[in-house]
Backbone and ligand atoms as CSV (ligand in chain L), in Angstrom:
chain,resi,resn,atom,element,x,y,z
A,1,MET,N,N,94.123,47.728,82.470
A,1,MET,CA,C,92.893,46.965,82.719
A,1,MET,C,C,93.089,45.532,82.265
A,2,ALA,N,N,92.820,44.644,83.169
A,2,ALA,CA,C,92.945,43.219,82.829
A,2,ALA,C,C,91.801,42.452,83.444
A,3,ILE,N,N,91.081,41.746,82.581
A,3,ILE,CA,C,89.986,40.911,83.056
A,3,ILE,C,C,90.527,39.495,83.246
A,4,ARG,N,N,90.307,38.954,84.422
A,4,ARG,CA,C,90.749,37.578,84.694
A,4,ARG,C,C,89.568,36.624,84.534
A,5,ASP,N,N,89.876,35.357,84.290
A,5,ASP,CA,C,88.828,34.344,84.175
A,5,ASP,C,C,88.205,34.088,85.561
A,6,ILE,N,N,86.892,34.091,85.612
A,6,ILE,CA,C,86.201,33.759,86.854
A,6,ILE,C,C,86.032,32.243,86.931
A,7,VAL,N,N,86.450,31.697,88.064
A,7,VAL,CA,C,86.412,30.250,88.282
A,7,VAL,C,C,84.999,29.821,88.661
A,8,PRO,N,N,84.386,28.972,87.839
A,8,PRO,CA,C,83.036,28.504,88.230
A,8,PRO,C,C,83.107,27.305,89.176
A,9,PHE,N,N,82.109,27.186,90.057
A,9,PHE,CA,C,81.926,25.979,90.837
A,9,PHE,C,C,81.812,24.807,89.870
A,10,PRO,N,N,82.337,23.596,90.094
A,10,PRO,CA,C,82.921,23.117,91.369
A,10,PRO,C,C,84.451,23.108,91.400
A,11,ASP,N,N,85.110,24.121,90.903
A,11,ASP,CA,C,86.576,24.150,90.967
A,11,ASP,C,C,87.023,24.010,92.418
A,12,PRO,N,N,88.013,23.119,92.678
A,12,PRO,CA,C,88.431,22.861,94.078
A,12,PRO,C,C,88.950,24.085,94.808
A,13,ILE,N,N,89.432,25.113,94.076
A,13,ILE,CA,C,89.977,26.293,94.759
A,13,ILE,C,C,88.886,27.008,95.547
A,14,LEU,N,N,87.630,26.827,95.122
A,14,LEU,CA,C,86.516,27.484,95.819
A,14,LEU,C,C,86.189,26.807,97.157
A,15,LYS,N,N,86.779,25.629,97.376
A,15,LYS,CA,C,86.493,24.868,98.613
A,15,LYS,C,C,87.669,24.901,99.588
A,16,GLN,N,N,88.720,25.640,99.202
A,16,GLN,CA,C,89.906,25.705,100.067
A,16,GLN,C,C,89.917,27.006,100.850
A,17,ARG,N,N,90.443,26.927,102.094
A,17,ARG,CA,C,90.628,28.133,102.886
A,17,ARG,C,C,91.775,28.927,102.283
A,18,CYS,N,N,91.582,30.221,102.091
A,18,CYS,CA,C,92.617,31.080,101.500
A,18,CYS,C,C,93.626,31.521,102.555
A,19,ALA,N,N,94.824,31.825,102.110
A,19,ALA,CA,C,95.922,32.222,103.000
A,19,ALA,C,C,95.934,33.735,103.245
A,20,GLU,N,N,96.443,34.146,104.409
A,20,GLU,CA,C,96.608,35.559,104.733
A,20,GLU,C,C,97.579,36.218,103.742
A,21,VAL,N,N,97.314,37.469,103.427
A,21,VAL,CA,C,98.252,38.261,102.623
A,21,VAL,C,C,99.352,38.775,103.533
A,22,GLU,N,N,100.607,38.542,103.118
A,22,GLU,CA,C,101.733,38.999,103.931
A,22,GLU,C,C,102.598,40.021,103.210
A,23,VAL,N,N,102.510,40.055,101.886
A,23,VAL,CA,C,103.331,40.970,101.099
A,23,VAL,C,C,102.426,41.969,100.376
A,24,PHE,N,N,102.681,43.257,100.610
A,24,PHE,CA,C,101.848,44.302,100.029
A,24,PHE,C,C,102.661,45.026,98.945
A,25,ASP,N,N,102.752,44.367,97.798
A,25,ASP,CA,C,103.645,44.855,96.744
A,25,ASP,C,C,102.853,45.146,95.459
A,26,ALA,N,N,103.599,45.447,94.399
A,26,ALA,CA,C,102.973,45.791,93.119
A,26,ALA,C,C,102.139,44.640,92.579
A,27,GLU,N,N,102.581,43.421,92.843
A,27,GLU,CA,C,101.824,42.260,92.364
A,27,GLU,C,C,100.447,42.203,93.010
A,28,LEU,N,N,100.391,42.513,94.322
A,28,LEU,CA,C,99.119,42.562,95.024
A,28,LEU,C,C,98.228,43.658,94.426
A,29,HIS,N,N,98.814,44.820,94.196
A,29,HIS,CA,C,98.041,45.942,93.654
A,29,HIS,C,C,97.472,45.607,92.266
A,30,GLN,N,N,98.277,44.888,91.475
A,30,GLN,CA,C,97.808,44.455,90.144
A,30,GLN,C,C,96.620,43.507,90.288
A,31,LEU,N,N,96.752,42.569,91.246
A,31,LEU,CA,C,95.653,41.623,91.492
A,31,LEU,C,C,94.376,42.361,91.886
A,32,LEU,N,N,94.505,43.339,92.798
A,32,LEU,CA,C,93.340,44.116,93.236
A,32,LEU,C,C,92.707,44.896,92.077
A,33,ASP,N,N,93.542,45.500,91.252
A,33,ASP,CA,C,93.028,46.251,90.099
A,33,ASP,C,C,92.311,45.297,89.139
A,34,ASP,N,N,92.913,44.143,88.886
A,34,ASP,CA,C,92.330,43.161,87.985
A,34,ASP,C,C,90.999,42.637,88.540
A,35,MET,N,N,90.964,42.425,89.869
A,35,MET,CA,C,89.716,41.925,90.491
A,35,MET,C,C,88.603,42.940,90.330
A,36,ALA,N,N,88.924,44.228,90.506
A,36,ALA,CA,C,87.905,45.279,90.366
A,36,ALA,C,C,87.411,45.313,88.924
A,37,ASP,N,N,88.332,45.226,87.958
A,37,ASP,CA,C,87.961,45.235,86.540
A,37,ASP,C,C,87.090,44.019,86.212
A,38,THR,N,N,87.490,42.867,86.746
A,38,THR,CA,C,86.767,41.622,86.472
A,38,THR,C,C,85.353,41.681,87.063
A,39,MET,N,N,85.258,42.195,88.294
A,39,MET,CA,C,83.948,42.345,88.928
A,39,MET,C,C,83.063,43.299,88.139
A,40,GLY,N,N,83.634,44.430,87.708
A,40,GLY,CA,C,82.879,45.409,86.929
A,40,GLY,C,C,82.376,44.827,85.617
A,41,GLU,N,N,83.280,44.149,84.925
A,41,GLU,CA,C,82.931,43.538,83.633
A,41,GLU,C,C,81.798,42.526,83.803
A,42,ALA,N,N,81.847,41.781,84.914
A,42,ALA,CA,C,80.844,40.730,85.159
A,42,ALA,C,C,79.592,41.289,85.815
A,43,ASP,N,N,79.622,42.604,86.142
A,43,ASP,CA,C,78.495,43.264,86.780
A,43,ASP,C,C,78.164,42.641,88.137
A,44,GLY,N,N,79.215,42.312,88.908
A,44,GLY,CA,C,79.025,41.702,90.229
A,44,GLY,C,C,79.107,42.741,91.333
A,45,LEU,N,N,78.588,42.378,92.505
A,45,LEU,CA,C,78.658,43.245,93.685
A,45,LEU,C,C,79.929,42.961,94.485
A,46,GLY,N,N,80.464,41.760,94.314
A,46,GLY,CA,C,81.637,41.388,95.080
A,46,GLY,C,C,82.373,40.273,94.379
A,47,LEU,N,N,83.668,40.170,94.703
A,47,LEU,CA,C,84.494,39.112,94.082
A,47,LEU,C,C,85.633,38.783,95.044
A,48,ALA,N,N,85.793,37.493,95.315
A,48,ALA,CA,C,86.878,37.038,96.185
A,48,ALA,C,C,88.042,36.550,95.319
A,49,ALA,N,N,89.266,36.632,95.869
A,49,ALA,CA,C,90.448,36.323,95.079
A,49,ALA,C,C,90.429,34.882,94.552
A,50,ASN,N,N,89.907,33.966,95.366
A,50,ASN,CA,C,89.921,32.580,94.866
A,50,ASN,C,C,88.957,32.396,93.696
A,51,GLN,N,N,88.054,33.311,93.499
A,51,GLN,CA,C,87.180,33.239,92.303
A,51,GLN,C,C,87.927,33.582,91.023
A,52,VAL,N,N,89.125,34.176,91.143
A,52,VAL,CA,C,89.993,34.343,89.961
A,52,VAL,C,C,91.249,33.481,90.102
A,53,GLY,N,N,91.142,32.455,90.931
A,53,GLY,CA,C,92.198,31.450,90.999
A,53,GLY,C,C,93.366,31.774,91.907
A,54,VAL,N,N,93.204,32.780,92.792
A,54,VAL,CA,C,94.282,33.157,93.702
A,54,VAL,C,C,93.811,32.904,95.131
A,55,SER,N,N,94.460,31.978,95.811
A,55,SER,CA,C,93.968,31.564,97.125
A,55,SER,C,C,94.519,32.457,98.237
A,56,LEU,N,N,94.092,33.725,98.223
A,56,LEU,CA,C,94.510,34.686,99.253
A,56,LEU,C,C,93.278,35.332,99.858
A,57,ARG,N,N,93.418,35.802,101.129
A,57,ARG,CA,C,92.280,36.381,101.838
A,57,ARG,C,C,92.052,37.829,101.402
A,58,ILE,N,N,91.433,37.949,100.243
A,58,ILE,CA,C,91.183,39.259,99.634
A,58,ILE,C,C,89.800,39.209,98.981
A,59,PHE,N,N,89.022,40.299,99.169
A,59,PHE,CA,C,87.860,40.458,98.288
A,59,PHE,C,C,87.673,41.925,97.934
A,60,VAL,N,N,86.991,42.151,96.825
A,60,VAL,CA,C,86.607,43.504,96.439
A,60,VAL,C,C,85.079,43.549,96.382
A,61,MET,N,N,84.545,44.723,96.649
A,61,MET,CA,C,83.092,44.878,96.586
A,61,MET,C,C,82.797,46.208,95.914
A,62,ASP,N,N,81.612,46.290,95.316
A,62,ASP,CA,C,81.195,47.549,94.730
A,62,ASP,C,C,79.764,47.848,95.169
A,63,VAL,N,N,79.633,48.025,96.483
A,63,VAL,CA,C,78.360,48.455,97.065
A,63,VAL,C,C,78.692,49.575,98.064
A,64,PRO,N,N,77.770,50.515,98.288
A,64,PRO,CA,C,78.068,51.584,99.241
A,64,PRO,C,C,78.358,51.023,100.618
A,65,ILE,N,N,79.449,51.458,101.216
A,65,ILE,CA,C,79.915,50.864,102.444
A,65,ILE,C,C,79.212,51.451,103.674
A,66,ASP,N,N,78.767,52.693,103.589
A,66,ASP,CA,C,77.932,53.263,104.654
A,66,ASP,C,C,77.177,54.450,104.058
A,67,ASP,N,N,76.419,55.139,104.858
A,67,ASP,CA,C,75.558,56.216,104.357
A,67,ASP,C,C,76.355,57.383,103.783
A,68,ASP,N,N,77.600,57.536,104.236
A,68,ASP,CA,C,78.404,58.667,103.782
A,68,ASP,C,C,79.179,58.342,102.517
A,69,THR,N,N,79.378,57.068,102.256
A,69,THR,CA,C,80.206,56.654,101.127
A,69,THR,C,C,79.325,55.899,100.155
A,70,ARG,N,N,78.733,56.623,99.242
A,70,ARG,CA,C,77.710,56.036,98.383
A,70,ARG,C,C,78.280,55.254,97.211
A,71,THR,N,N,79.473,55.597,96.813
A,71,THR,CA,C,80.015,54.942,95.615
A,71,THR,C,C,81.445,54.484,95.846
A,72,GLY,N,N,81.949,53.828,94.861
A,72,GLY,CA,C,83.340,53.443,94.926
A,72,GLY,C,C,83.514,52.015,95.397
A,73,ARG,N,N,84.580,51.441,94.970
A,73,ARG,CA,C,84.840,50.063,95.346
A,73,ARG,C,C,85.574,50.036,96.677
A,74,ILE,N,N,85.504,48.909,97.310
A,74,ILE,CA,C,86.260,48.727,98.533
A,74,ILE,C,C,87.092,47.458,98.381
A,75,GLU,N,N,88.325,47.541,98.865
A,75,GLU,CA,C,89.253,46.406,98.834
A,75,GLU,C,C,89.451,45.940,100.266
A,76,VAL,N,N,89.221,44.676,100.511
A,76,VAL,CA,C,89.309,44.135,101.863
A,76,VAL,C,C,90.342,43.008,101.872
A,77,ILE,N,N,91.341,43.178,102.727
A,77,ILE,CA,C,92.431,42.185,102.824
A,77,ILE,C,C,92.516,41.711,104.282
A,78,ASN,N,N,92.692,40.417,104.451
A,78,ASN,CA,C,92.826,39.788,105.777
A,78,ASN,C,C,91.707,40.213,106.750
A,79,PRO,N,N,90.451,40.061,106.325
A,79,PRO,CA,C,89.346,40.534,107.180
A,79,PRO,C,C,89.121,39.668,108.420
A,80,LYS,N,N,88.652,40.345,109.469
A,80,LYS,CA,C,88.278,39.646,110.710
A,80,LYS,C,C,86.971,40.246,111.228
A,81,VAL,N,N,85.969,39.411,111.440
A,81,VAL,CA,C,84.684,39.887,111.980
A,81,VAL,C,C,84.823,40.026,113.478
A,82,LYS,N,N,84.503,41.226,113.996
A,82,LYS,CA,C,84.609,41.460,115.436
A,82,LYS,C,C,83.272,41.213,116.137
A,83,ALA,N,N,82.183,41.476,115.449
A,83,ALA,CA,C,80.871,41.258,116.054
A,83,ALA,C,C,79.816,41.144,114.962
A,84,LYS,N,N,78.745,40.385,115.257
A,84,LYS,CA,C,77.603,40.265,114.360
A,84,LYS,C,C,76.348,40.521,115.140
A,85,ARG,N,N,75.363,41.178,114.506
A,85,ARG,CA,C,74.090,41.465,115.170
A,85,ARG,C,C,72.924,41.248,114.220
A,86,GLY,N,N,71.841,40.725,114.788
A,86,GLY,CA,C,70.585,40.627,114.035
A,86,GLY,C,C,70.591,39.578,112.951
A,87,GLU,N,N,69.542,39.617,112.134
A,87,GLU,CA,C,69.349,38.608,111.111
A,87,GLU,C,C,68.689,39.245,109.901
A,88,ILE,N,N,69.105,38.832,108.707
A,88,ILE,CA,C,68.503,39.358,107.486
A,88,ILE,C,C,68.464,38.243,106.445
A,89,LYS,N,N,67.362,38.227,105.682
A,89,LYS,CA,C,67.243,37.256,104.578
A,89,LYS,C,C,67.372,38.026,103.275
A,90,TYR,N,N,68.247,37.540,102.396
A,90,TYR,CA,C,68.482,38.269,101.139
A,90,TYR,C,C,68.700,37.266,100.016
A,91,GLU,N,N,68.213,37.599,98.819
A,91,GLU,CA,C,68.413,36.711,97.673
A,91,GLU,C,C,69.811,36.977,97.082
A,92,GLU,N,N,70.675,35.979,97.217
A,92,GLU,CA,C,72.053,36.133,96.781
A,92,GLU,C,C,72.307,35.429,95.465
A,93,GLY,N,N,73.302,35.947,94.762
A,93,GLY,CA,C,73.847,35.280,93.591
A,93,GLY,C,C,75.347,35.242,93.738
A,94,CYS,N,N,76.039,34.619,92.793
A,94,CYS,CA,C,77.487,34.497,92.914
A,94,CYS,C,C,78.056,34.347,91.506
A,95,LEU,N,N,79.140,35.060,91.217
A,95,LEU,CA,C,79.740,35.025,89.878
A,95,LEU,C,C,80.274,33.627,89.555
A,96,SER,N,N,80.489,32.797,90.566
A,96,SER,CA,C,80.955,31.424,90.338
A,96,SER,C,C,79.790,30.446,90.145
A,97,PHE,N,N,78.556,30.952,90.266
A,97,PHE,CA,C,77.334,30.135,90.073
A,97,PHE,C,C,76.385,30.846,89.126
A,98,PRO,N,N,76.765,30.936,87.819
A,98,PRO,CA,C,75.879,31.664,86.911
A,98,PRO,C,C,74.443,31.121,86.957
A,99,GLY,N,N,73.494,32.036,87.064
A,99,GLY,CA,C,72.092,31.678,87.004
A,99,GLY,C,C,71.453,31.249,88.310
A,100,VAL,N,N,72.249,31.144,89.384
A,100,VAL,CA,C,71.691,30.691,90.654
A,100,VAL,C,C,71.400,31.894,91.550
A,101,HIS,N,N,70.178,31.964,92.049
A,101,HIS,CA,C,69.793,33.018,92.990
A,101,HIS,C,C,68.947,32.380,94.076
A,102,GLU,N,N,69.403,32.451,95.323
A,102,GLU,CA,C,68.681,31.792,96.415
A,102,GLU,C,C,68.723,32.664,97.660
A,103,ASN,N,N,67.676,32.556,98.466
A,103,ASN,CA,C,67.625,33.272,99.741
A,103,ASN,C,C,68.559,32.651,100.756
A,104,VAL,N,N,69.327,33.512,101.425
A,104,VAL,CA,C,70.249,33.078,102.482
A,104,VAL,C,C,70.020,33.976,103.697
A,105,ILE,N,N,70.077,33.396,104.886
A,105,ILE,CA,C,69.948,34.166,106.114
A,105,ILE,C,C,71.339,34.463,106.678
A,106,ARG,N,N,71.571,35.725,106.955
A,106,ARG,CA,C,72.866,36.163,107.493
A,106,ARG,C,C,72.646,37.179,108.599
A,107,ALA,N,N,73.737,37.610,109.232
A,107,ALA,CA,C,73.651,38.678,110.225
A,107,ALA,C,C,73.300,39.981,109.512
A,108,ALA,N,N,72.483,40.806,110.180
A,108,ALA,CA,C,72.034,42.056,109.560
A,108,ALA,C,C,73.077,43.152,109.674
A,109,GLU,N,N,73.988,42.984,110.605
A,109,GLU,CA,C,74.988,44.047,110.865
A,109,GLU,C,C,76.257,43.384,111.355
A,110,LEU,N,N,77.387,43.945,111.006
A,110,LEU,CA,C,78.650,43.396,111.521
A,110,LEU,C,C,79.737,44.463,111.590
A,111,ASP,N,N,80.669,44.199,112.501
A,111,ASP,CA,C,81.866,45.048,112.629
A,111,ASP,C,C,83.025,44.267,112.058
A,112,LEU,N,N,83.746,44.904,111.155
A,112,LEU,CA,C,84.821,44.227,110.429
A,112,LEU,C,C,86.134,44.984,110.552
A,113,ASP,N,N,87.183,44.245,110.878
A,113,ASP,CA,C,88.545,44.781,110.805
A,113,ASP,C,C,89.216,44.194,109.584
A,114,PHE,N,N,90.030,44.963,108.908
A,114,PHE,CA,C,90.788,44.466,107.751
A,114,PHE,C,C,91.949,45.402,107.508
A,115,VAL,N,N,92.734,45.112,106.478
A,115,VAL,CA,C,93.787,46.049,106.084
A,115,VAL,C,C,93.574,46.436,104.622
A,116,ASP,N,N,94.113,47.603,104.263
A,116,ASP,CA,C,94.001,48.058,102.871
A,116,ASP,C,C,95.220,47.623,102.057
A,117,ARG,N,N,95.320,48.083,100.821
A,117,ARG,CA,C,96.380,47.588,99.930
A,117,ARG,C,C,97.779,48.015,100.378
A,118,GLN,N,N,97.837,48.998,101.293
A,118,GLN,CA,C,99.134,49.392,101.864
A,118,GLN,C,C,99.456,48.607,103.130
A,119,GLY,N,N,98.486,47.759,103.573
A,119,GLY,CA,C,98.669,47.028,104.828
A,119,GLY,C,C,98.249,47.815,106.052
A,120,GLN,N,N,97.556,48.938,105.830
A,120,GLN,CA,C,97.102,49.787,106.942
A,120,GLN,C,C,95.784,49.282,107.507
A,121,PRO,N,N,95.668,49.227,108.860
A,121,PRO,CA,C,94.429,48.727,109.493
A,121,PRO,C,C,93.232,49.615,109.173
A,122,GLN,N,N,92.080,48.981,108.915
A,122,GLN,CA,C,90.836,49.687,108.646
A,122,GLN,C,C,89.741,48.979,109.449
A,123,ALA,N,N,88.668,49.721,109.731
A,123,ALA,CA,C,87.529,49.116,110.421
A,123,ALA,C,C,86.251,49.691,109.842
A,124,VAL,N,N,85.220,48.871,109.798
A,124,VAL,CA,C,83.962,49.351,109.256
A,124,VAL,C,C,82.805,48.624,109.952
A,125,THR,N,N,81.706,49.342,110.125
A,125,THR,CA,C,80.451,48.723,110.556
A,125,THR,C,C,79.529,48.713,109.368
A,126,ALA,N,N,79.049,47.524,108.990
A,126,ALA,CA,C,78.220,47.396,107.788
A,126,ALA,C,C,76.854,46.870,108.147
A,127,ARG,N,N,75.844,47.323,107.372
A,127,ARG,CA,C,74.448,46.902,107.595
A,127,ARG,C,C,73.812,46.502,106.270
A,128,GLY,N,N,72.745,45.730,106.390
A,128,GLY,CA,C,71.923,45.431,105.213
A,128,GLY,C,C,72.702,44.757,104.113
A,129,LEU,N,N,72.499,45.255,102.869
A,129,LEU,CA,C,73.106,44.633,101.700
A,129,LEU,C,C,74.633,44.565,101.818
A,130,VAL,N,N,75.229,45.628,102.365
A,130,VAL,CA,C,76.695,45.646,102.506
A,130,VAL,C,C,77.143,44.528,103.429
A,131,ALA,N,N,76.419,44.358,104.543
A,131,ALA,CA,C,76.746,43.281,105.493
A,131,ALA,C,C,76.570,41.908,104.844
A,132,VAL,N,N,75.513,41.770,104.051
A,132,VAL,CA,C,75.274,40.503,103.335
A,132,VAL,C,C,76.434,40.183,102.403
A,133,CYS,N,N,76.828,41.191,101.612
A,133,CYS,CA,C,77.909,40.995,100.632
A,133,CYS,C,C,79.214,40.617,101.354
A,134,ILE,N,N,79.505,41.312,102.438
A,134,ILE,CA,C,80.735,41.036,103.178
A,134,ILE,C,C,80.729,39.592,103.657
A,135,GLN,N,N,79.606,39.124,104.196
A,135,GLN,CA,C,79.550,37.745,104.727
A,135,GLN,C,C,79.649,36.713,103.605
A,136,HIS,N,N,79.067,37.035,102.452
A,136,HIS,CA,C,79.165,36.137,101.279
A,136,HIS,C,C,80.635,36.009,100.871
A,137,GLU,N,N,81.355,37.133,100.812
A,137,GLU,CA,C,82.761,37.126,100.393
A,137,GLU,C,C,83.640,36.482,101.459
A,138,LEU,N,N,83.348,36.767,102.741
A,138,LEU,CA,C,84.112,36.149,103.836
A,138,LEU,C,C,84.020,34.622,103.744
A,139,ASP,N,N,82.836,34.129,103.444
A,139,ASP,CA,C,82.637,32.683,103.284
A,139,ASP,C,C,83.559,32.136,102.188
A,140,HIS,N,N,83.640,32.859,101.047
A,140,HIS,CA,C,84.516,32.413,99.969
A,140,HIS,C,C,85.947,32.195,100.494
A,141,LEU,N,N,86.419,33.093,101.339
A,141,LEU,CA,C,87.807,33.026,101.828
A,141,LEU,C,C,88.013,31.809,102.728
A,142,ASP,N,N,86.904,31.278,103.265
A,142,ASP,CA,C,86.982,30.065,104.092
A,142,ASP,C,C,86.577,28.815,103.299
A,143,GLY,N,N,86.472,28.953,101.995
A,143,GLY,CA,C,86.123,27.813,101.158
A,143,GLY,C,C,84.654,27.417,101.225
A,144,ILE,N,N,83.813,28.386,101.600
A,144,ILE,CA,C,82.378,28.141,101.713
A,144,ILE,C,C,81.652,28.957,100.639
A,145,THR,N,N,80.738,28.314,99.911
A,145,THR,CA,C,79.945,29.073,98.921
A,145,THR,C,C,78.509,29.189,99.434
A,146,PHE,N,N,77.733,30.101,98.812
A,146,PHE,CA,C,76.416,30.381,99.384
A,146,PHE,C,C,75.468,29.189,99.310
A,147,VAL,N,N,75.731,28.269,98.391
A,147,VAL,CA,C,74.859,27.081,98.372
A,147,VAL,C,C,75.086,26.194,99.610
A,148,ASP,N,N,76.261,26.335,100.234
A,148,ASP,CA,C,76.514,25.606,101.495
A,148,ASP,C,C,75.611,26.118,102.613
A,149,ARG,N,N,75.052,27.300,102.440
A,149,ARG,CA,C,74.150,27.895,103.450
A,149,ARG,C,C,72.694,27.474,103.244
A,150,LEU,N,N,72.434,26.703,102.193
A,150,LEU,CA,C,71.061,26.228,101.951
A,150,LEU,C,C,70.830,24.920,102.692
A,151,SER,N,N,69.581,24.540,102.848
A,151,SER,CA,C,69.270,23.241,103.452
A,151,SER,C,C,69.801,22.135,102.535
A,152,PRO,N,N,70.137,20.963,103.074
A,152,PRO,CA,C,70.709,19.889,102.250
A,152,PRO,C,C,69.825,19.554,101.034
A,153,LEU,N,N,68.516,19.519,101.222
A,153,LEU,CA,C,67.629,19.191,100.123
A,153,LEU,C,C,67.664,20.259,99.047
A,154,LYS,N,N,67.545,21.511,99.496
A,154,LYS,CA,C,67.579,22.665,98.567
A,154,LYS,C,C,68.893,22.671,97.808
A,155,ARG,N,N,69.983,22.442,98.538
A,155,ARG,CA,C,71.328,22.476,97.927
A,155,ARG,C,C,71.438,21.419,96.818
A,156,ARG,N,N,70.891,20.227,97.089
A,156,ARG,CA,C,70.978,19.146,96.122
A,156,ARG,C,C,70.251,19.527,94.817
A,157,ILE,N,N,69.087,20.119,94.967
A,157,ILE,CA,C,68.299,20.523,93.798
A,157,ILE,C,C,69.002,21.633,93.030
A,158,VAL,N,N,69.474,22.636,93.772
A,158,VAL,CA,C,70.138,23.795,93.160
A,158,VAL,C,C,71.397,23.347,92.387
A,159,LEU,N,N,72.183,22.477,93.035
A,159,LEU,CA,C,73.421,22.025,92.381
A,159,LEU,C,C,73.147,21.145,91.172
A,160,ARG,N,N,72.130,20.304,91.276
A,160,ARG,CA,C,71.776,19.459,90.140
A,160,ARG,C,C,71.421,20.323,88.933
A,161,ASP,N,N,70.569,21.314,89.139
A,161,ASP,CA,C,70.164,22.204,88.052
A,161,ASP,C,C,71.341,23.012,87.533
A,162,TYR,N,N,72.152,23.542,88.462
A,162,TYR,CA,C,73.311,24.352,88.061
A,162,TYR,C,C,74.276,23.553,87.201
A,163,LEU,N,N,74.597,22.328,87.635
A,163,LEU,CA,C,75.569,21.504,86.912
A,163,LEU,C,C,75.034,21.129,85.536
A,164,ARG,N,N,73.716,20.919,85.443
A,164,ARG,CA,C,73.120,20.561,84.166
A,164,ARG,C,C,73.117,21.752,83.207
A,165,GLU,N,N,72.815,22.929,83.742
A,165,GLU,CA,C,72.676,24.094,82.880
A,165,GLU,C,C,74.007,24.729,82.493
A,166,ASN,N,N,75.078,24.397,83.208
A,166,ASN,CA,C,76.373,25.052,82.949
A,166,ASN,C,C,77.462,24.056,82.539
A,167,ARG,N,N,77.040,22.941,81.970
A,167,ARG,CA,C,78.009,21.872,81.670
A,167,ARG,C,C,79.172,22.381,80.798
A,168,GLU,N,N,78.842,23.125,79.750
A,168,GLU,CA,C,79.886,23.603,78.829
A,168,GLU,C,C,80.860,24.538,79.512
A,169,LEU,N,N,80.313,25.485,80.259
A,169,LEU,CA,C,81.146,26.456,80.988
A,169,LEU,C,C,82.111,25.754,81.939
A,170,ILE,N,N,81.572,24.742,82.660
A,170,ILE,CA,C,82.376,24.029,83.646
A,170,ILE,C,C,83.456,23.199,82.960
A,171,GLU,N,N,83.084,22.520,81.876
A,171,GLU,CA,C,84.078,21.710,81.153
A,171,GLU,C,C,85.171,22.580,80.574
A,172,ASP,N,N,84.802,23.735,80.066
A,172,ASP,CA,C,85.779,24.668,79.502
A,172,ASP,C,C,86.739,25.149,80.602
A,173,ALA,N,N,86.212,25.470,81.778
A,173,ALA,CA,C,87.044,25.922,82.886
A,173,ALA,C,C,87.977,24.800,83.369
A,174,GLN,N,N,87.475,23.577,83.393
A,174,GLN,CA,C,88.306,22.451,83.813
A,174,GLN,C,C,89.424,22.200,82.809
A,175,HIS,N,N,89.106,22.392,81.532
A,175,HIS,CA,C,90.119,22.243,80.470
A,175,HIS,C,C,91.217,23.281,80.662
A,176,LYS,N,N,90.823,24.530,80.893
A,176,LYS,CA,C,91.794,25.618,81.114
A,176,LYS,C,C,92.666,25.328,82.335
A,177,ALA,N,N,92.031,24.816,83.403
A,177,ALA,CA,C,92.774,24.527,84.641
A,177,ALA,C,C,93.812,23.434,84.396
A,178,ARG,N,N,93.439,22.434,83.577
A,178,ARG,CA,C,94.386,21.357,83.251
A,178,ARG,C,C,95.582,21.919,82.479
A,179,LEU,N,N,95.296,22.811,81.528
A,179,LEU,CA,C,96.375,23.424,80.718
A,179,LEU,C,C,97.324,24.212,81.624
A,180,ARG,N,N,96.734,24.985,82.557
A,180,ARG,CA,C,97.546,25.787,83.482
A,180,ARG,C,C,98.416,24.890,84.328
A,181,ALA,N,N,97.827,23.790,84.827
A,181,ALA,CA,C,98.555,22.858,85.687
A,181,ALA,C,C,99.727,22.253,84.913
A,182,ARG,N,N,99.487,21.941,83.627
A,182,ARG,CA,C,100.552,21.352,82.824
A,182,ARG,C,C,101.689,22.357,82.624
A,183,GLN,N,N,101.306,23.629,82.385
A,183,GLN,CA,C,102.332,24.658,82.155
A,183,GLN,C,C,103.215,24.865,83.394
A,184,THR,N,N,102.592,24.818,84.553
A,184,THR,CA,C,103.357,25.100,85.778
A,184,THR,C,C,103.930,23.810,86.378
A,185,GLY,N,N,103.623,22.682,85.731
A,185,GLY,CA,C,104.187,21.419,86.209
A,185,GLY,C,C,103.523,20.881,87.442
A,186,VAL,N,N,102.374,21.488,87.804
A,186,VAL,CA,C,101.652,20.998,88.971
A,186,VAL,C,C,100.744,19.851,88.550
A,187,GLN,N,N,100.710,18.815,89.306
A,187,GLN,CA,C,99.856,17.675,88.981
A,187,GLN,C,C,98.449,17.914,89.485
A,188,GLY,N,N,97.486,17.358,88.791
A,188,GLY,CA,C,96.087,17.483,89.221
A,188,GLY,C,C,95.389,18.433,88.334
L,1,NI,NI,NI,80.266,34.602,95.415
């Protein structure tokens, strides 16, 4: 069990498009296990890989995926939306935005193709909360956060309050990011 640090907004990794997973090895499995542990510890419904600093098209969720599968986590790698239907409004939160909860309008139902940790193709039709969570996580993989789905005015107010209320958390995360960059010799 390993809990990874959750990257808070406005870390630039949250605004970058994540890369496809091409290697399905032990390192990937470790990342998936750590993401599930991190999500559980943080009491989240979903977590995208870039939220733990890994820019890959991966997310984990802990919501029932359909009426037959009431429990258990799901691991989604290289997802592709095949179809969207309807509309639903839901109050969303995000582990990268502590304290922020806002209504977002999304598709009420969607068909999703993805692969599992072995690289095997999977498909699912999701509705309601599950569909909402999937779309929230899919956005993360494209460098979009849920505040980007708010009106410009609403977004400005939400971000102003968020940045004011989480100054210490954000500065601490930026400090850690600088240390990591120095260790790996990466500039910025
Ligand atoms: Ni999120």
